[in-house]
Backbone as JSON Lines, residues from 0, in Angstrom:
{"i":0,"aa":"M","n":[1.88,27.47,73.05],"ca":[2.11,26.15,72.41],"c":[0.96,25.17,73.03]}
{"i":1,"aa":"D","n":[0.11,24.7,72.12],"ca":[-0.87,23.71,72.67],"c":[-0.35,22.37,72.69]}
{"i":2,"aa":"R","n":[-1.15,21.52,73.16],"ca":[-0.78,20.11,73.49],"c":[-0.21,19.37,72.22]}
{"i":3,"aa":"A","n":[-0.89,19.55,71.08],"ca":[-0.5,18.88,69.87],"c":[0.94,19.33,69.32]}
{"i":4,"aa":"Q","n":[1.15,20.7,69.46],"ca":[2.48,21.21,69.09],"c":[3.47,20.66,70.05]}
{"i":5,"aa":"K","n":[3.23,20.53,71.33],"ca":[4.22,20.07,72.22],"c":[4.51,18.57,71.93]}
{"i":6,"aa":"Q","n":[3.51,17.81,71.58],"ca":[3.71,16.36,71.29],"c":[4.62,16.3,69.95]}
{"i":7,"aa":"E","n":[4.31,17.17,69.03],"ca":[5.1,17.14,67.81],"c":[6.53,17.59,68.11]}
{"i":8,"aa":"S","n":[6.71,18.57,69.01],"ca":[8.07,18.97,69.34],"c":[8.81,17.88,70.05]}
{"i":9,"aa":"I","n":[8.2,17.12,70.9],"ca":[8.79,16.05,71.63],"c":[9.22,14.96,70.63]}
{"i":10,"aa":"E","n":[8.4,14.67,69.71],"ca":[8.77,13.66,68.72],"c":[9.86,14.05,67.92]}
{"i":11,"aa":"S","n":[9.87,15.3,67.45],"ca":[11.1,15.85,66.72],"c":[12.34,15.69,67.55]}
{"i":12,"aa":"L","n":[12.27,16.11,68.84],"ca":[13.46,16.03,69.62],"c":[13.91,14.48,69.8]}
{"i":13,"aa":"K","n":[12.98,13.65,69.93],"ca":[13.24,12.2,70.06],"c":[14.04,11.71,68.87]}
{"i":14,"aa":"S","n":[13.63,12.21,67.67],"ca":[14.29,11.85,66.41],"c":[15.73,12.48,66.4]}
{"i":15,"aa":"V","n":[15.89,13.61,66.91],"ca":[17.14,14.28,67.03],"c":[18.06,13.51,67.9]}
{"i":16,"aa":"F","n":[17.63,13.03,69.05],"ca":[18.48,12.36,69.91],"c":[18.88,10.94,69.4]}
{"i":17,"aa":"T","n":[17.99,10.3,68.69],"ca":[18.28,8.98,68.25],"c":[19.13,8.99,67.02]}
{"i":18,"aa":"D","n":[18.84,10.0,66.08],"ca":[19.64,10.0,64.81],"c":[21.0,10.68,64.87]}
{"i":19,"aa":"A","n":[21.22,11.59,65.86],"ca":[22.48,12.31,65.99],"c":[23.53,11.38,66.63]}
{"i":20,"aa":"G","n":[24.82,11.54,66.14],"ca":[25.87,10.79,66.74],"c":[26.14,11.36,68.26]}
{"i":21,"aa":"A","n":[26.08,12.62,68.3],"ca":[26.25,13.27,69.53],"c":[25.42,14.63,69.54]}
{"i":22,"aa":"V","n":[25.01,15.0,70.71],"ca":[24.26,16.19,70.87],"c":[24.93,17.08,71.88]}
{"i":23,"aa":"V","n":[25.39,18.26,71.52],"ca":[26.11,19.17,72.34],"c":[25.15,20.18,72.97]}
{"i":24,"aa":"V","n":[25.08,20.28,74.28],"ca":[24.19,21.18,74.98],"c":[24.93,22.43,75.33]}
{"i":25,"aa":"T","n":[24.38,23.52,74.97],"ca":[25.1,24.88,75.16],"c":[24.03,25.87,75.82]}
{"i":26,"aa":"H","n":[24.65,26.85,76.51],"ca":[23.85,28.03,76.97],"c":[24.16,29.12,75.94]}
{"i":27,"aa":"Y","n":[23.12,29.73,75.42],"ca":[23.32,30.82,74.39],"c":[22.93,32.15,74.83]}
{"i":28,"aa":"M","n":[22.82,32.42,76.15],"ca":[22.36,33.7,76.66],"c":[23.32,34.8,76.17]}
{"i":29,"aa":"G","n":[22.78,35.84,75.6],"ca":[23.53,37.04,75.22],"c":[24.01,36.99,73.79]}
{"i":30,"aa":"L","n":[23.86,35.95,73.06],"ca":[24.22,35.85,71.62],"c":[23.23,36.66,70.84]}
{"i":31,"aa":"T","n":[23.71,37.5,69.95],"ca":[22.91,38.26,69.1],"c":[22.39,37.35,67.89]}
{"i":32,"aa":"V","n":[21.42,37.94,67.22],"ca":[20.79,37.19,66.11],"c":[21.92,36.93,65.01]}
{"i":33,"aa":"A","n":[22.77,37.86,64.75],"ca":[23.87,37.7,63.76],"c":[24.77,36.59,64.22]}
{"i":34,"aa":"E","n":[25.22,36.62,65.54],"ca":[26.03,35.57,66.06],"c":[25.43,34.21,65.96]}
{"i":35,"aa":"M","n":[24.12,34.08,66.25],"ca":[23.49,32.81,66.21],"c":[23.4,32.4,64.73]}
{"i":36,"aa":"T","n":[23.11,33.29,63.79],"ca":[23.05,32.93,62.41],"c":[24.43,32.51,61.93]}
{"i":37,"aa":"D","n":[25.45,33.1,62.39],"ca":[26.88,32.72,61.96],"c":[27.06,31.24,62.41]}
{"i":38,"aa":"L","n":[26.73,30.92,63.63],"ca":[26.89,29.61,64.21],"c":[26.04,28.62,63.41]}
{"i":39,"aa":"R","n":[24.82,28.96,63.09],"ca":[24.0,28.03,62.24],"c":[24.54,27.77,60.88]}
{"i":40,"aa":"L","n":[25.07,28.82,60.23],"ca":[25.74,28.61,58.95],"c":[26.96,27.78,59.02]}
{"i":41,"aa":"R","n":[27.85,27.95,60.07],"ca":[29.07,27.09,60.2],"c":[28.58,25.63,60.43]}
{"i":42,"aa":"L","n":[27.57,25.43,61.22],"ca":[27.1,24.07,61.44],"c":[26.5,23.49,60.23]}
{"i":43,"aa":"R","n":[25.77,24.26,59.44],"ca":[25.06,23.73,58.24],"c":[26.15,23.26,57.28]}
{"i":44,"aa":"K","n":[27.3,23.97,57.21],"ca":[28.35,23.58,56.2],"c":[28.89,22.26,56.51]}
{"i":45,"aa":"E","n":[28.83,21.9,57.76],"ca":[29.37,20.49,58.14],"c":[28.2,19.48,58.27]}
{"i":46,"aa":"G","n":[27.01,19.81,57.83],"ca":[25.86,18.9,57.91],"c":[25.2,18.78,59.24]}
{"i":47,"aa":"A","n":[25.57,19.76,60.16],"ca":[24.92,19.67,61.49],"c":[23.92,20.89,61.64]}
{"i":48,"aa":"A","n":[23.38,21.04,62.82],"ca":[22.34,22.07,63.05],"c":[22.37,22.41,64.61]}
{"i":49,"aa":"I","n":[21.69,23.52,64.83],"ca":[21.51,24.0,66.28],"c":[20.08,24.25,66.4]}
{"i":50,"aa":"K","n":[19.51,23.98,67.57],"ca":[18.14,24.19,67.82],"c":[17.95,24.61,69.31]}
{"i":51,"aa":"V","n":[17.17,25.76,69.51],"ca":[16.83,26.17,70.8],"c":[15.66,25.31,71.25]}
{"i":52,"aa":"V","n":[15.89,24.7,72.44],"ca":[14.83,23.84,72.96],"c":[14.28,24.23,74.35]}
{"i":53,"aa":"K","n":[13.05,23.77,74.58],"ca":[12.57,23.97,76.06],"c":[13.0,22.81,76.84]}
{"i":54,"aa":"N","n":[13.49,23.06,77.93],"ca":[14.03,22.08,78.78],"c":[13.04,20.91,79.18]}
{"i":55,"aa":"T","n":[11.88,21.3,79.43],"ca":[10.88,20.23,79.85],"c":[10.6,19.39,78.67]}
{"i":56,"aa":"L","n":[10.52,19.94,77.46],"ca":[10.22,19.05,76.27],"c":[11.45,18.17,75.95]}
{"i":57,"aa":"A","n":[12.65,18.65,76.1],"ca":[13.83,17.86,75.91],"c":[13.96,16.66,76.85]}
{"i":58,"aa":"L","n":[13.6,16.96,78.14],"ca":[13.66,15.97,79.14],"c":[12.59,14.95,78.89]}
{"i":59,"aa":"K","n":[11.39,15.3,78.44],"ca":[10.44,14.37,78.05],"c":[10.82,13.52,76.89]}
{"i":60,"aa":"A","n":[11.53,14.1,75.93],"ca":[12.01,13.46,74.74],"c":[13.04,12.35,75.14]}
{"i":61,"aa":"L","n":[13.8,12.69,76.15],"ca":[14.83,11.72,76.65],"c":[14.23,10.66,77.52]}
{"i":62,"aa":"D","n":[13.19,10.98,78.1],"ca":[12.38,9.92,78.86],"c":[13.22,9.37,79.99]}
{"i":63,"aa":"G","n":[14.05,10.16,80.67],"ca":[14.74,9.72,81.85],"c":[15.9,8.71,81.51]}
{"i":64,"aa":"K","n":[16.33,8.55,80.25],"ca":[17.37,7.6,79.87],"c":[18.71,8.02,80.42]}
{"i":65,"aa":"L","n":[18.94,9.39,80.65],"ca":[20.28,9.78,80.97],"c":[20.38,9.9,82.55]}
{"i":66,"aa":"G","n":[19.45,9.81,83.35],"ca":[19.49,9.93,84.8],"c":[19.69,11.37,85.26]}
{"i":67,"aa":"E","n":[20.11,11.58,86.37],"ca":[20.29,12.87,86.98],"c":[21.33,13.71,86.3]}
{"i":68,"aa":"K","n":[22.35,13.05,85.84],"ca":[23.46,13.85,85.16],"c":[22.89,14.39,83.89]}
{"i":69,"aa":"G","n":[22.07,13.64,83.2],"ca":[21.55,14.16,81.98],"c":[20.47,15.3,82.2]}
{"i":70,"aa":"D","n":[19.74,15.14,83.2],"ca":[18.69,16.09,83.55],"c":[19.37,17.37,83.91]}
{"i":71,"aa":"A","n":[20.6,17.33,84.51],"ca":[21.23,18.56,84.96],"c":[21.76,19.38,83.84]}
{"i":72,"aa":"L","n":[21.86,18.81,82.55],"ca":[22.31,19.48,81.42],"c":[21.32,20.54,80.99]}
{"i":73,"aa":"F","n":[20.05,20.19,81.25],"ca":[18.93,21.0,80.66],"c":[18.33,21.94,81.69]}
{"i":74,"aa":"T","n":[19.12,22.95,82.03],"ca":[18.72,24.08,82.92],"c":[19.06,25.39,82.29]}
{"i":75,"aa":"G","n":[18.29,26.33,82.36],"ca":[18.55,27.68,81.83],"c":[18.33,27.73,80.28]}
{"i":76,"aa":"P","n":[18.74,28.76,79.62],"ca":[18.53,28.89,78.21],"c":[19.29,27.89,77.4]}
{"i":77,"aa":"V","n":[18.72,26.85,76.86],"ca":[19.5,25.79,76.29],"c":[19.32,25.74,74.74]}
{"i":78,"aa":"A","n":[20.38,25.53,73.98],"ca":[20.33,25.2,72.52],"c":[21.17,23.91,72.4]}
{"i":79,"aa":"I","n":[20.73,23.08,71.51],"ca":[21.52,21.77,71.26],"c":[22.1,21.85,69.87]}
{"i":80,"aa":"A","n":[23.26,21.5,69.71],"ca":[23.97,21.36,68.42],"c":[24.06,19.84,68.14]}
{"i":81,"aa":"Y","n":[23.65,19.41,66.99],"ca":[23.75,18.05,66.67],"c":[24.01,17.8,65.19]}
{"i":82,"aa":"G","n":[24.57,16.61,64.9],"ca":[24.95,16.27,63.52],"c":[24.88,14.81,63.34]}
{"i":83,"aa":"P","n":[24.94,14.33,62.07],"ca":[24.92,12.85,61.83],"c":[26.03,12.07,62.47]}
{"i":84,"aa":"D","n":[27.19,12.75,62.42],"ca":[28.44,12.04,63.08],"c":[28.69,12.66,64.48]}
{"i":85,"aa":"A","n":[29.42,12.02,65.21],"ca":[29.61,12.37,66.59],"c":[30.5,13.56,66.72]}
{"i":86,"aa":"V","n":[31.29,13.92,65.76],"ca":[32.35,14.91,65.85],"c":[32.01,16.36,65.31]}
{"i":87,"aa":"S","n":[31.29,16.39,64.27],"ca":[31.09,17.66,63.52],"c":[30.5,18.79,64.41]}
{"i":88,"aa":"A","n":[29.4,18.45,65.05],"ca":[28.76,19.56,65.88],"c":[29.62,19.95,67.07]}
{"i":89,"aa":"A","n":[30.3,19.02,67.63],"ca":[31.19,19.33,68.7],"c":[32.34,20.17,68.35]}
{"i":90,"aa":"K","n":[32.95,19.89,67.16],"ca":[34.07,20.71,66.65],"c":[33.65,22.22,66.44]}
{"i":91,"aa":"I","n":[32.54,22.35,65.82],"ca":[31.99,23.75,65.4],"c":[31.68,24.42,66.78]}
{"i":92,"aa":"A","n":[30.97,23.76,67.65],"ca":[30.48,24.39,68.82],"c":[31.71,24.85,69.71]}
{"i":93,"aa":"V","n":[32.74,23.99,69.85],"ca":[33.88,24.28,70.61],"c":[34.74,25.43,69.95]}
{"i":94,"aa":"Q","n":[34.81,25.48,68.72],"ca":[35.51,26.45,68.06],"c":[34.78,27.83,68.21]}
{"i":95,"aa":"F","n":[33.41,27.74,68.12],"ca":[32.69,28.99,68.19],"c":[32.74,29.53,69.7]}
{"i":96,"aa":"A","n":[32.71,28.61,70.59],"ca":[32.8,28.99,72.03],"c":[34.1,29.65,72.36]}
{"i":97,"aa":"K","n":[35.2,29.24,71.69],"ca":[36.5,29.84,71.89],"c":[36.49,31.35,71.4]}
{"i":98,"aa":"E","n":[35.78,31.51,70.28],"ca":[35.76,32.83,69.61],"c":[34.75,33.76,70.29]}
{"i":99,"aa":"N","n":[33.74,33.25,70.95],"ca":[32.61,34.0,71.44],"c":[32.31,33.52,72.94]}
{"i":100,"aa":"D","n":[32.56,34.42,73.9],"ca":[32.47,34.03,75.29],"c":[30.96,33.8,75.69]}
{"i":101,"aa":"K","n":[30.01,34.26,74.87],"ca":[28.59,34.16,75.24],"c":[28.07,32.77,75.17]}
{"i":102,"aa":"L","n":[28.69,31.95,74.21],"ca":[28.26,30.64,74.08],"c":[28.99,29.74,75.12]}
{"i":103,"aa":"K","n":[28.3,29.09,75.94],"ca":[28.91,28.25,76.96],"c":[28.61,26.83,76.7]}
{"i":104,"aa":"L","n":[29.6,26.0,76.71],"ca":[29.38,24.51,76.64],"c":[28.97,23.94,77.93]}
{"i":105,"aa":"V","n":[27.87,23.28,78.01],"ca":[27.41,22.66,79.23],"c":[27.78,21.19,79.3]}
{"i":106,"aa":"G","n":[27.57,20.62,78.18],"ca":[27.93,19.06,78.16],"c":[27.4,18.54,76.86]}
{"i":107,"aa":"G","n":[27.18,17.23,76.87],"ca":[26.66,16.58,75.7],"c":[26.08,15.29,75.97]}
{"i":108,"aa":"V","n":[25.48,14.63,74.98],"ca":[24.85,13.3,74.98],"c":[25.42,12.54,73.87]}
{"i":109,"aa":"L","n":[26.1,11.48,74.1],"ca":[26.62,10.58,73.1],"c":[25.9,9.31,72.97]}
{"i":110,"aa":"D","n":[25.37,9.06,71.8],"ca":[24.66,7.79,71.51],"c":[23.47,7.59,72.42]}
{"i":111,"aa":"Q","n":[22.84,8.63,72.88],"ca":[21.59,8.62,73.59],"c":[21.65,8.01,75.0]}
{"i":112,"aa":"T","n":[22.89,7.66,75.43],"ca":[23.08,6.96,76.71],"c":[24.12,7.53,77.54]}
{"i":113,"aa":"N","n":[25.15,8.11,76.89],"ca":[26.36,8.59,77.78],"c":[26.32,10.1,77.84]}
{"i":114,"aa":"V","n":[26.45,10.51,79.0],"ca":[26.5,11.95,79.38],"c":[27.93,12.44,79.4]}
{"i":115,"aa":"L","n":[28.28,13.47,78.66],"ca":[29.5,14.1,78.59],"c":[29.48,15.46,79.39]}
{"i":116,"aa":"D","n":[30.5,15.77,80.06],"ca":[30.66,17.06,80.63],"c":[31.36,17.99,79.62]}
{"i":117,"aa":"E","n":[31.7,19.23,79.93],"ca":[32.3,20.14,79.01],"c":[33.63,19.57,78.54]}
{"i":118,"aa":"T","n":[34.5,18.99,79.49],"ca":[35.75,18.48,78.99],"c":[35.63,17.32,78.04]}
{"i":119,"aa":"G","n":[34.51,16.57,78.27],"ca":[34.2,15.4,77.32],"c":[33.89,15.91,75.95]}
{"i":120,"aa":"V","n":[33.15,17.02,75.94],"ca":[32.76,17.61,74.59],"c":[34.02,18.1,73.86]}
{"i":121,"aa":"R","n":[34.85,18.81,74.74],"ca":[36.15,19.37,74.09],"c":[37.0,18.23,73.59]}
{"i":122,"aa":"A","n":[37.02,17.08,74.31],"ca":[37.87,16.0,73.91],"c":[37.24,15.34,72.63]}
{"i":123,"aa":"L","n":[35.92,15.28,72.56],"ca":[35.2,14.78,71.36],"c":[35.57,15.65,70.2]}
{"i":124,"aa":"A","n":[35.68,16.98,70.35],"ca":[35.97,17.87,69.24],"c":[37.44,17.66,68.67]}
{"i":125,"aa":"T","n":[38.3,17.08,69.45],"ca":[39.63,16.86,69.0],"c":[39.78,15.66,68.04]}
{"i":126,"aa":"L","n":[38.73,14.83,68.05],"ca":[38.89,13.62,67.29],"c":[38.7,13.97,65.71]}
{"i":127,"aa":"P","n":[39.21,13.15,64.87],"ca":[39.04,13.45,63.39],"c":[37.59,13.14,63.03]}
{"i":128,"aa":"S","n":[37.14,13.86,62.1],"ca":[35.74,13.67,61.63],"c":[35.61,12.46,60.78]}
{"i":129,"aa":"L","n":[34.38,12.16,60.43],"ca":[34.11,10.89,59.69],"c":[34.73,11.03,58.3]}
{"i":130,"aa":"D","n":[34.67,12.12,57.66],"ca":[35.32,12.25,56.35],"c":[36.76,12.15,56.43]}
{"i":131,"aa":"E","n":[37.45,12.68,57.42],"ca":[38.86,12.58,57.65],"c":[39.27,11.06,57.89]}
{"i":132,"aa":"L","n":[38.47,10.41,58.57],"ca":[38.77,8.96,58.85],"c":[38.63,8.15,57.61]}
{"i":133,"aa":"R","n":[37.58,8.53,56.83],"ca":[37.4,7.74,55.5],"c":[38.64,8.02,54.58]}
{"i":134,"aa":"G","n":[39.02,9.31,54.52],"ca":[40.2,9.62,53.66],"c":[41.47,8.88,54.1]}
{"i":135,"aa":"K","n":[41.67,8.75,55.4],"ca":[42.82,8.04,55.91],"c":[42.77,6.54,55.53]}
{"i":136,"aa":"L","n":[41.61,6.02,55.7],"ca":[41.32,4.62,55.36],"c":[41.53,4.33,53.9]}
{"i":137,"aa":"I","n":[41.01,5.19,53.04],"ca":[41.28,4.97,51.6],"c":[42.76,5.07,51.22]}
{"i":138,"aa":"G","n":[43.42,6.0,51.91],"ca":[44.88,6.11,51.65],"c":[45.57,4.96,52.1]}
{"i":139,"aa":"L","n":[45.21,4.31,53.23],"ca":[45.89,3.1,53.69],"c":[45.59,1.88,52.75]}
{"i":140,"aa":"I","n":[44.36,1.94,52.22],"ca":[44.01,0.76,51.33],"c":[44.78,0.88,49.96]}
{"i":141,"aa":"Q","n":[44.93,2.12,49.49],"ca":[45.52,2.33,48.21],"c":[47.06,2.25,48.27]}
{"i":142,"aa":"A","n":[47.64,2.47,49.39],"ca":[49.07,2.46,49.56],"c":[49.78,1.14,49.03]}
{"i":143,"aa":"P","n":[49.27,-0.03,49.51],"ca":[49.91,-1.26,49.06],"c":[49.8,-1.5,47.51]}
{"i":144,"aa":"A","n":[48.72,-1.04,46.94],"ca":[48.51,-1.26,45.55],"c":[49.53,-0.33,44.75]}
{"i":145,"aa":"T","n":[49.74,0.88,45.26],"ca":[50.7,1.73,44.61],"c":[52.17,1.21,44.7]}
{"i":146,"aa":"K","n":[52.43,0.64,45.96],"ca":[53.72,-0.02,46.06],"c":[53.99,-1.21,45.25]}
{"i":147,"aa":"I","n":[52.91,-1.97,45.03],"ca":[53.1,-3.24,44.2],"c":[53.22,-2.74,42.68]}
{"i":148,"aa":"A","n":[52.56,-1.7,42.26],"ca":[52.72,-1.19,40.94],"c":[54.16,-0.7,40.67]}
{"i":149,"aa":"G","n":[54.67,-0.04,41.71],"ca":[56.02,0.5,41.62],"c":[57.02,-0.6,41.58]}
{"i":150,"aa":"V","n":[56.84,-1.68,42.36],"ca":[57.8,-2.84,42.37],"c":[57.72,-3.54,41.0]}
{"i":151,"aa":"L","n":[56.5,-3.74,40.45],"ca":[56.35,-4.45,39.21],"c":[56.91,-3.68,38.03]}
{"i":152,"aa":"Q","n":[56.93,-2.3,38.03],"ca":[57.42,-1.48,37.06],"c":[58.94,-1.37,37.06]}
{"i":153,"aa":"A","n":[59.51,-1.54,38.26],"ca":[60.98,-1.32,38.41],"c":[61.82,-2.28,37.59]}
{"i":154,"aa":"P","n":[61.59,-3.55,37.5],"ca":[62.46,-4.39,36.63],"c":[62.35,-4.02,35.13]}
{"i":155,"aa":"A","n":[61.22,-3.72,34.71],"ca":[61.07,-3.31,33.26],"c":[61.89,-2.06,33.02]}
{"i":156,"aa":"G","n":[61.76,-1.12,33.92],"ca":[62.48,0.15,33.73],"c":[64.0,-0.11,33.72]}
{"i":157,"aa":"Q","n":[64.47,-0.99,34.62],"ca":[65.86,-1.29,34.63],"c":[66.37,-2.05,33.33]}
{"i":158,"aa":"L","n":[65.53,-2.91,32.82],"ca":[65.87,-3.57,31.51],"c":[65.97,-2.55,30.42]}
{"i":159,"aa":"A","n":[64.97,-1.65,30.43],"ca":[64.98,-0.69,29.36],"c":[66.31,0.31,29.44]}
{"i":160,"aa":"R","n":[66.74,0.61,30.65],"ca":[67.93,1.38,30.79],"c":[69.21,0.54,30.34]}
{"i":161,"aa":"V","n":[69.23,-0.71,30.63],"ca":[70.36,-1.57,30.22],"c":[70.46,-1.64,28.69]}
{"i":162,"aa":"F","n":[69.23,-1.88,28.05],"ca":[69.22,-1.93,26.62],"c":[69.66,-0.55,25.98]}
{"i":163,"aa":"N","n":[69.2,0.48,26.58],"ca":[69.49,1.87,26.12],"c":[71.09,2.08,26.26]}
{"i":164,"aa":"A","n":[71.56,1.62,27.37],"ca":[73.06,1.73,27.59],"c":[73.8,0.96,26.48]}
{"i":165,"aa":"Y","n":[73.46,-0.24,26.14],"ca":[74.11,-1.03,25.14],"c":[73.92,-0.39,23.8]}
{"i":166,"aa":"A","n":[72.75,0.08,23.57],"ca":[72.51,0.76,22.23],"c":[73.39,1.97,22.06]}
{"i":167,"aa":"T","n":[73.49,2.82,23.12],"ca":[74.39,4.07,22.98],"c":[75.79,3.65,22.98]}
{"i":168,"aa":"K","n":[76.2,2.54,23.47],"ca":[77.61,2.11,23.54],"c":[78.0,1.59,22.09]}
{"i":169,"aa":"D","n":[77.04,0.86,21.55],"ca":[77.35,0.36,20.16],"c":[77.32,1.47,19.13]}
{"i":170,"aa":"A","n":[76.56,2.49,19.38],"ca":[76.45,3.56,18.4],"c":[77.64,4.45,18.51]}
{"i":171,"aa":"A","n":[78.3,4.44,19.63],"ca":[79.52,5.34,19.84],"c":[80.69,4.67,19.34]}
């Protein structure tokens, strides 16, 4: 890799660290191509991705923002999983690590400033995703409108039942 390619790779990693909600750092030693492809496909379904990175280039992209704790994440064969929201990549990586012993969770970077250890990444994976939160919020917003419509329809329905009762009583 020549100097221009390294600089391009560093800029690419900088954009990954700034645009991603969270970056999960993993060790992938021993994963087969088929297993890595499976992981990539799972992440892609959720709008996330995984990338094998050179440690020195990742550290240059971070530019020392994470301190020694962050630098300690980038040792050995490292792949980073990242997505637009903070939860999606963590959920898939944790689930895949449970199924496959070869993928080791090392830690993560949240909002380009906070360093997470393995337990922090696992805790992040238990949070609801952005889509789930949006669904819950819409449900909460719609609930009062549905209740109001039910309350407004109730008196009209009761009047109709009373009129129906009088009509059937007179007919009998």
